[in-house]
C-alpha positions in Angstrom: 57.5 44.4 92.2 59.5 40.6 91.8 61.8 39.6 89.6 62.3 36.0 90.1 60.5 36.2 93.3 62.6 38.4 94.6 61.5 42.1 95.1 63.4 44.9 93.2 63.5 48.8 93.4 64.8 49.9 89.7 67.4 52.3 91.2 69.0 52.4 94.8 72.7 53.5 96.7 74.3 50.7 98.2 78.0 50.8 99.2 78.3 54.1 98.1 77.2 53.3 94.4 74.1 53.9 92.5 72.6 50.5 91.5 70.1 50.0 88.5 68.8 47.3 86.3 69.9 47.4 83.3 67.0 47.4 80.9 68.9 46.9 77.5 69.5 43.3 78.6 66.0 43.0 79.6 63.8 40.2 78.9 66.5 37.9 78.3 69.2 39.0 81.0 68.3 40.4 84.3 71.7 42.5 85.4 72.4 44.9 88.0 74.6 48.0 87.1 76.9 49.9 88.7 76.8 53.8 88.6 79.9 55.5 89.6 80.2 59.2 88.3 78.0 61.4 87.0 79.1 60.5 83.3 77.6 57.0 84.3 74.4 58.4 85.6 74.1 60.3 82.0 74.8 57.9 79.8 72.4 55.1 81.6 69.6 57.7 81.1 70.8 58.1 76.6 71.4 54.7 76.2 68.2 54.0 77.9 69.8 51.3 80.4 67.0 53.2 82.6 64.2 54.4 80.9 60.7 56.1 81.8 59.8 59.8 82.8 59.8 58.8 87.0 63.2 56.8 86.4 64.8 59.1 84.7 64.1 61.8 87.0 65.3 59.5 89.8 68.4 58.3 88.0 69.6 62.3 87.6 68.6 63.1 91.1 71.4 60.4 92.2 73.3 61.5 89.5 73.8 64.8 91.4 74.9 62.9 94.8 77.3 61.1 92.2 78.8 64.2 91.3 79.4 65.5 94.6 80.9 62.4 95.4 83.2 62.9 92.4 84.2 66.7 93.6 82.3 68.8 96.1 82.3 71.9 93.9 79.0 74.4 92.9 80.8 74.6 89.6 81.0 71.1 89.1 77.8 70.1 90.2 76.3 72.5 88.0 77.9 71.6 85.2 76.8 67.8 85.9 73.1 69.8 86.0 73.5 70.4 82.4 74.9 67.3 81.7 71.8 65.6 83.1 69.1 67.6 81.7 70.5 67.5 78.3 71.1 63.8 78.3 67.3 63.3 76.8 64.9 66.1 76.0 61.4 65.3 76.4 60.6 63.8 79.7 59.9 66.1 82.1 60.7 64.6 85.1 64.8 64.9 84.3 64.5 68.8 84.3 62.1 68.6 87.4 64.4 66.4 89.4 67.9 68.1 88.7 66.2 71.7 89.8 64.6 70.5 92.9 68.0 69.0 93.6 69.9 71.9 92.8 67.2 73.9 95.1 67.4 71.9 98.0 71.6 72.5 98.0 71.7 76.1 96.9 72.3 77.0 100.5 74.0 74.1 102.1 77.1 74.0 103.7 79.9 72.2 100.9 80.9 69.6 104.2 76.9 68.5 104.2 76.3 68.4 100.2 76.6 64.6 100.1 74.3 63.6 103.0 71.5 66.2 101.7 71.8 65.1 98.4 71.7 61.4 98.9 68.8 62.0 101.7 66.7 64.6 98.9 67.4 61.5 96.0 66.1 58.9 98.3 63.4 61.2 99.1 62.1 61.8 95.4 62.3 57.6 95.1 59.9 57.2 98.3 57.5 60.0 97.0 57.5 58.6 93.7 56.3 55.1 95.0 53.9 56.6 97.3 52.4 58.5 94.7 52.4 55.4 92.1 51.1 53.3 94.4 48.2 55.9 95.3 47.6 55.8 91.4 47.1 52.1 91.5 44.5 52.7 94.1 42.8 55.3 91.7 42.8 53.5 88.7 41.8 50.2 90.9 38.0 52.0 91.3 37.9 52.5 87.4 38.9 48.6 86.7 36.5 47.5 89.5 33.7 49.5 87.8 33.5 48.0 84.6 34.0 44.2 86.4 31.1 44.7 88.6 29.5 46.1 84.8 30.8 43.0 83.0 30.8 40.1 85.5 34.2 38.6 83.8 37.6 39.3 82.7 38.8 42.9 82.0 40.9 43.6 79.2 43.4 46.4 79.5 45.2 47.7 76.2 48.7 49.7 77.4 51.7 50.9 74.8 55.3 51.0 75.8 55.9 50.1 79.3 54.6 52.6 82.1 55.0 50.0 84.3 57.2 49.8 87.6 60.6 49.4 85.3 59.6 52.8 84.5 59.2 54.3 87.8 60.9 53.3 90.8 57.9 50.6 92.2 54.2 49.8 90.6 54.8 51.6 87.9 51.7 54.7 86.5 49.5 52.6 84.2 50.5 49.3 85.0 49.8 50.1 89.2 45.6 49.9 88.5 46.5 46.6 86.7 48.5 45.2 89.8 46.4 46.5 92.7 42.8 44.9 90.5 45.4 41.6 90.3 45.8 42.0 94.2 42.4 42.4 95.0 41.5 39.3 93.0 39.8 41.2 89.7 40.1 38.7 86.9 42.5 40.7 84.2 44.1 40.3 81.1 46.5 43.3 79.5 46.9 43.1 75.8 50.6 44.4 75.6 51.6 46.7 72.0 55.0 45.6 71.4 55.9 49.1 70.7 58.3 49.9 67.8 61.4 50.2 67.6 62.6 49.5 71.3 59.8 47.0 72.1 59.4 48.2 75.5 56.1 46.6 75.6 57.2 43.3 74.4 60.3 43.0 76.7 59.5 45.1 79.5 55.7 45.4 80.2 55.3 41.9 79.2 58.1 40.1 81.5 57.1 42.3 84.5 53.7 41.3 84.0 54.7 37.7 83.7 57.0 38.1 86.7 53.4 38.6 88.9 51.3 36.0 87.0 49.5 38.7 85.1 48.0 37.4 82.1 48.9 39.5 78.8 49.2 38.8 75.2 51.7 41.0 73.3 50.4 42.3 69.9 52.0 44.4 67.0 51.3 48.4 67.3 48.5 48.5 65.2 46.5 45.5 66.2 44.8 47.4 68.6 42.4 49.5 66.5 40.4 45.9 65.2 40.7 44.3 69.0 38.7 47.6 69.7 36.0 47.4 67.0 35.5 43.8 68.2 34.8 44.3 71.4 37.8 42.9 72.7 39.3 45.8 74.6 37.1 47.3 77.8 39.9 50.2 78.7 42.7 52.0 77.7 45.5 53.2 80.1 48.8 54.7 79.1 51.5 56.7 80.8 53.1 59.8 79.9 56.6 61.6 79.6 55.1 64.7 79.9 51.6 66.0 80.6 50.7 69.9 79.7 48.5 72.0 82.3 45.5 71.9 79.0 45.5 68.2 79.3 47.3 67.4 76.5 49.9 64.2 76.8 53.2 63.5 75.2 53.9 59.6 75.6 55.8 57.2 73.4 54.9 57.1 69.6 51.5 55.3 68.9 50.1 56.7 71.8 48.2 59.3 69.4 46.8 56.3 67.2 45.6 54.3 70.3 43.8 57.1 71.7 41.9 57.6 68.3 41.2 54.3 68.1 39.6 54.4 71.2 37.7 57.7 70.4 35.9 56.2 67.5 35.5 52.8 69.4 34.0 54.5 72.4 36.7 52.9 74.6 37.6 54.8 77.7 41.2 56.2 77.4 43.2 57.2 80.6 46.4 58.4 80.9 48.3 57.6 84.6 50.8 60.2 85.7 52.3 61.2 88.6 52.5 65.3 89.7 56.4 64.8 88.6 55.5 64.7 85.5 52.8 68.0 84.5 54.2 70.5 83.1 53.1 73.8 84.1 54.9 76.1 82.5 54.3 75.2 78.6 50.7 76.1 77.1 51.4 74.6 73.2 52.2 71.3 72.5 54.1 72.4 69.5 56.6 73.5 71.6 57.2 70.4 73.5 60.5 68.7 72.0 60.1 65.7 70.5 63.5 63.4 70.5 64.5 62.2 67.4 66.6 58.7 68.0 68.8 56.7 66.0 67.5 55.1 62.6 69.7 51.8 63.8 66.7 51.3 66.5 64.4 51.0 63.5 66.9 49.3 60.7 68.4 47.1 63.4 66.6 44.2 65.7 68.0 42.6 68.6 66.8 39.0 69.6 68.3 35.7 70.9 69.0 32.9 68.2 69.1 28.9 68.6 72.2 29.1 70.2 71.0 31.2 73.2 73.1 34.3 71.7 72.1 38.0 71.6 72.8 39.1 68.1 71.4 42.5 66.4 70.7 41.5 63.0 70.0 44.2 60.1 65.9 44.1 59.0 66.0 46.9 56.2 67.3 47.5 52.6 70.7 48.6 53.5 70.2 51.9 51.4 66.9 52.8 52.7 66.5 56.0 55.3 64.3 56.0 58.4 63.3 58.6 60.4 62.7 57.5 64.5 60.4 60.0 66.4 60.4 58.5 69.9 57.3 60.5 71.2 53.7 61.6 69.8 51.3 64.0 71.4 47.8 63.1 72.1 45.3 66.2 72.6 42.9 66.4 75.9 40.2 65.9 73.5 40.5 62.3 73.5 41.3 61.4 76.7 38.6 60.4 78.9 40.8 61.3 82.4 44.0 61.7 84.0 44.5 58.8 86.8 47.3 60.7 89.5 48.2 60.5 92.8 45.6 63.1 93.7 42.8 61.3 92.3 41.2 61.2 89.0 40.6 64.3 87.0 39.6 65.4 83.3 42.1 66.6 81.1 41.7 70.4 81.4 43.6 73.2 82.6 40.3 73.9 85.5 40.4 70.0 86.3 44.1 69.7 86.8 44.9 73.5 88.5 41.7 72.4 90.9 43.3 69.0 91.7 46.6 70.4 92.4 45.4 73.5 94.1 47.7 75.5 91.2 
């Protein structure tokens, strides 16, 4: 996708380094950062310089490549893998990518490890791009159907950032939006700001602006009344982990949107690639929910009138706060899952049938 008219991926390997778009600097500054070591990759994941389940997985894959570059030793690779897996607990793509890389490298000679690892990491990225484009084409059919019925602008509500900045390209929840825009369907996106890190406001709106797609930022609590007023035609969100039961773990606030959509008969879709499916966990109560630093709530960062980026305290100094990063949306509130294999219901039989499990 594009930034200032130039096409980018979110992560790539160049001159023996991994390069990323530092998302903690967006939307005010576009900075490309270089990762030289596996610890750099771990830090990029922890500090959310990269975020979004597919991109976290890709960064972990490249982290293994950097580990091999540092020390071509299986024990070092093993320890590096553990560091990467523990960088963030909730997104299943992180574990998936590290396990896939290690499985690929299991019987490779030490002198060939780097080349094989780099090829596999790049394959993970290329695969994700293809998956996300396919998700877009599948989701486009849903938007097209709404447009044919309405005969005018389709209003889409999304939450957090499940755009190209959360993947390698295209995005998951945004991919159908991009496809609809490219095919001439007039769309408008209601963008939840997504407190506390404001990924919707800082990232989703940013990338939609770059693609020329009309959008309006709203507070996280505004979606309900917009649905009551008939101003939302469809909700499309992403996911950090989807169980084989169809239950979805996504950015905090997703569950409340699903409840509002359910109450107002607004279709609620979740867009995901197969790498985000957790086939092992059966009970969503067993999903580890990341609790992040409360400072993300108590402080807010922005640009002042002198164009300086500043962080300020917005809570009473002695107040306590709780910062859970994700919540669970039960399958019964989900209209359907949009995957690279097609559309299916959020249920075990339908998922197993779609993916031949």
